[in-house]
N, C-alpha and C positions, 0 to 999 in steps of 0.2 A: 676591511675585508672580514674581520671577525664578526662585526655587527651583521653583515650581510649573511654570513654562514649561519648565524644564530636565527635570523628571521626565516631563512629557508628551511631550517630544521623545524622551527615552530609550525610553519605552513604544512610540512609533510606530516607531522604528528597530528595536527588538527584535522587534516584531510582524512587520515586513517580513523580518527575519532568520529568524524562524520560518517565514514563507511560503516563503522560499528553500529551507530544509531540507525543507519539505513537498513542494516541487517535485522535488528530486532523490531524496527518499525514496520518492515515489509514481510516478516515471517507469515503474517496472516494471508498474504497474497497466495502463497503456495499451500498452506496447511490448514487454513481455517475450516474449509468445507470437509476436509478429511477428518479433522478432529471432531467437528460438530456432528457428523453422521456416525461417528464411532468406528470408522474404518481403521484407524490407527490410534494407539495410545498417545497422549500429548507429547511426552518426552521423547518417545521413539520417532514421532513425526518430525519434531524440530531437529533431531540429530540427523535424520536422513536428509532433510532440507539443507542443513549446514554443509554436509559433505558435497552435495550436488551443486550448491552455490559456489563452492571452491573450484569444482571441476569446470563449471560454466565460465568462470573468469578467464580461462585459458583458450576459449573457443574463438574469440574474435576481438578485434580492436577498432571496429568501424565506429561504434558509438563514442569511444574514447577520442578518436580523431575528430569527430564532429564538435566535441567540446573544446579540445585543445587547439584545433586549427580553424574551426569554422564559426563559432558563435561570437567571439570577440576578437579584436585586433591584437595580436600578440605583441606588437611593437609598443602599445600604450599601456602595458600591464606591468606592474611591479609585484613582488611577492606579498607586500602588505595588502594589496588589492585582493588577492586571492584569500588571504587570511580573513579579511573583513567579510568576503563572500561566504566563507565557511561558517563564520559566526552566525550570520543570518539563517543559513540552512540548518545548522544544528539546533538552534533555539526553536525554530518552527517545528522541526521533527519532534523535539521533546514536549512541546506544548500540546501538539495534536495527539501524541501518545498518551499524555496525562489524561486527556478527556476521551480517549478511545476512538478517535476519528481516523479512518484510513485516508490520509492525505498523501500527496505525492512527494516523496523525497527527491525525486528527479527535478521537479519544478521548484522545490525549495532551493536546491543547489543552483539551478540556473537563474532563479530570481535573485538570489544573493549575489551571483557573479555579475548579472546585468546591473543591479543597483550600485555595487562597488565600482564597476567599470565606468558607469556614467558619472559618478561622483569624482572619479580620478581623472578620466580622459575625455569626458563629454559623450553626448549621444552618438556622435559619429563613430565611436570606437566599437559600437555594437552593430553586428551585421544583421540588419532587419530582415533580409530575405531568408537567411538561415533560420532566424527565430520563428518566422511565420511558417515556412515549409516543413521544417524538421522538428518544431516544438509545438506551436500553437495548433496547427491543423491536426497533427496526430493526437493532441490532447482532447480534441472534440471528437475525432473520428474513432479512436480506439474503443472507448466504452460503448459507442453505438454499434460498431461492427461486432465486437465481442458479445454484446447483449443480444443482438438479433441472431447471431450464430448459435449462442447457447439456448435461446428460446426454441429455435427450430430443431436443434439437436435433442432437446428435452422432449419435445412433442414426438419426434421420430422414435426416440428411445422407448417411450411408453407405448407407442403404437405397435412397435415390433415385439415388445415384451408382453403383450396382452395374454397370450396363450402359454407363456413360459411358466414353469413352476416357481412360485413366489419366493421360497427360501433359497433355491438354487440361483434364481435371478439376482437376489440381493447380494449373495456371496460373490457372484461374478462381477457385479458392478462395484462392490467394495474393492476387489482386486484391481479392476480397471481404474478406480479412483486413486488407488495408491500409485499406480503407474503414471497416471496423468498428473498427480501432485509432484511426482519426481520430475516430470517434464517441465512443469511450471518453475520448480526450483532451479533446474538447469538453465531455463530461459532467464530467470531473474539474475542469476550469477553472470550470464552472458551480457545482459543489458545494464544492470545497475552497478555491478562492480566496475564496469568500464568507465562510469562517470567519475569515480574517484581517480581512476588511472588517468583520465583526461585532465583532471584538475591538477594532479601532482606533476604530470608532464608539462602542463602550462606553466606551473611555478618554476620548474627546472629550466624551461626555455627563458622565462622572464629573468631568472637569476643568472643566465649565461652558462649554466652547467650543460645544457643540451642545445644543439643547433636548432633553429626554427624548422618546423615541419617534420620533426622527429617523431617516430612511433614510441610508445611507452617502453622503457627498458624492462628486462625480465624481472628485476627486483621490485619494480613498481607493480607489475602484474601480480606477482606472488604475494606481496604485502597487502594489496587491496583485496585479493581473494581470501586471505586468512582473516582479515579484519571483518569482512562481511559475513564470513562463515561463523566466526565467534559470536557476532551479534545475533545471527539467526538462531544459534543454539540456545541462547538465553531465552528467546521467545518473547515476542511482544504480546503478552497474554491479553491485555486490555483490547487491543485492536483485533486479535483473533476472536474474542467474544463478540465484538460488534459485527465483524464480517461473517462469522459462522452462525450467530443466533439473532443478531440485532436487525439484519436486513430482511431475512425471510427464513422459514424453516425448510431445510433441504433434506431430501431423501438421497440415498446413494446414487440413483440414476441421475438426479439433478446435479449432484456434486461432480460426477464423472463428466457430464456434458459441459458444465461451467469451466472446469479446469482445462479440459481439452481445447475448448474454444479460445480461452485466454492464452494458453501456451502457444497456440498456432499464431495468434496475432502478435505476441511478443517476439517470437523467434523470427517471423517475417520482418518485423520492424527492425530488429537488431541487424539482420542481413542487409537491410537498406540504409543503415546508419541513422535511423530516426531515434532521437533521444526520448523514447516512449515512457510513459508512466505505467509501470506494471500495476500500480494500485488502481488506476482508472480502468485498465483492461479487465482485471479480475472482478472489481466491483460491478462493472457493467455486465460481465458474464453471470455473476451471482444473481443480479436482478432479473436478467433474461431467463435464467433457469427457474427462478421463482415464478415468473409469469407463464412459463412453458408448461407447468403441471396443472392439470385440471383441478381447480379448487385452491391452487397455490396463489399466494398474494405477496406483495412487497410492502414493508412498513415504510411508507413514503415520508413519514415524519423524520425517521432516521436518515433516509436517503437525502432529504432536503438539507439536513445539517451537513452531510457529506458534500453536497454540491456547493454549499456556501464556503466550506473549507477549501474546496478545490479552487474556487474563484479567488479566494484571498491569498492562496499560497504564493504565487509569483509576486504580487505587489507587496505583501507583508515581508517576505524574505528580502526583497529588493530594498525596502525602506530600512530595515535593520542593517543590511549590508552597506548601504550608502552612509548611514550614520556612523557605523564602525569605521569605514574608510575615512570619514572626515576626522575622527578622533586619532586614528593612526597617522594622519598627516602631520601631527604635531611632533613626530619623532619617536624615539625609543620609548619615552615615558607614555606616550599615547598608545602605543602598541601594548605596553604592559597593562595599562588601564583596561583596554578592551579584553585582554586575556583574563584578567582578574574578574571582570564582569561576566565573561562566559562561564568561568568555573563556578562563581557564586550563584549565577542563575540556574545552572545545571543542577547544583546541589540543592537549591531551594525547590526545584521541580521534583527531584527525586524524593525529597523529604515529604512533599505534599502527596506523592503517590503512595506513601506508606500508610496514609490514613485509611485507605480501603485497598487492601492487597488483592490483586488478581494474579493467580498463577496456574500451574497445570492441575492443581487439585480442585479448582472451582471455575475453570474457564468455561465449562458447559452449563453452569448454573444460570437459570433464567428468571430467578425470583425478582431481580432488580432490572430485568430487561424492559425496555421502553414499550408501552402498550401500542397496539395497532392504531393508526390514525383514522381519520374519517373516511379517506378514500379506500383504505384497506378494508374497513368494516363494511362499507357499501359493496365492494367487490365480492366479499365473502358472502354477503346476504343474497346476492343475485346469482351466485355460481351454484349450479346443481351439485349435490354431493355425489361422490364416486359410487358406482354400482355396488350394491350389497350393503350399503350403510343403512342401518335401521333408523327410521324416522323417530324423532323425539316427540313426546306428547307436549302440547302447549302447557305452559305453567301460568296460572293466573297471576295478575300483576300485584294483587293485594293479599297478604297472608291471611287476614281475617276472612276475606271472601272465600279463599280456598278452604279454610277450616269449616266454614258454614256449609259449603257445597258437599264436602266429604261427610259431614254429620247428617245432612238431609238424605244423601244417598244411602247411608247405612241404615237409617231409620226406615226408609222405604223398602229396602231389601228385607229387613226383619218382618 
């Protein structure tokens, strides 16, 4: 019984650690555009987001129930399985944070859970219908819906604001952007904090502490909300830089359109119990807003790296989760080995991140930003400049030729 109680405590602590990484990994979803457009100072933005994430955790338990009751068979799950799943999710979160890629914490968690469950109880313990309808289909649909909505909203915003005073319009959209960023933060807490609630509830059911089909207890809701809020306050500055500056250059009008579109999609999905990726929704909205402005472009090279990371998230986390479950199957010493591996790997990733520090003081720096790709350059070349932009004189290709032409022109004039 003591061994069981210890493993259950380890699972709860590890789940809260995942929730913490989810917070700083996904801060960019709510605040990247607000920070990049200068609507809010970085530290103020993440503090507001943290508070609203905490509030959002108390608004619903539908997503938590999808994970704890719907995705896998509760009867075939042991606490060690959930611990192994969390190891896969945490390591994927940290690796993608290190390279500044906005991947899905939700899919990392579900991938780890699926892999560990299959390793423990077989493929039959995973409910394929729930996986397809409430995880995979929303994963594809969310960025498309949010992107199209943001593109249309951006175009409508610029169309309606043509005759408005420029400075007054920018101030108004900054205020709207702050409000929409708060809505995204609230939606993130409602959707993502519940995933940790679901995992902890599943562990409590597996350990016999809760009856099957139970809703998350209040202490689980509170602890999950606090953990994700603390992670959010630290700020995932590397991913904020990629989301705010690496995908496209946003104006306040675009930021407002992107955040409002993403928040609408996330809140609707939470109400329906879809375990949606807020990262996918916000990234799709940011790209849609980039394409919605005349002359705006998307850096598709950065977007392609994101798409690859999205595709790898579920299988990579599932593989690590399955391997971790295999090792924990050897007993208490196997679980200890996995725990030491998790701590050592996390420390190594953190140490690697110190080589190039990104924080609130340099998050908007673009000196090291990835240059625009071929598609972006081509789109910029054929897009007419906005009205009132002075045309630039052509510059000769060869400096020597330019000098000779200027000399000849001067001599002729004299």
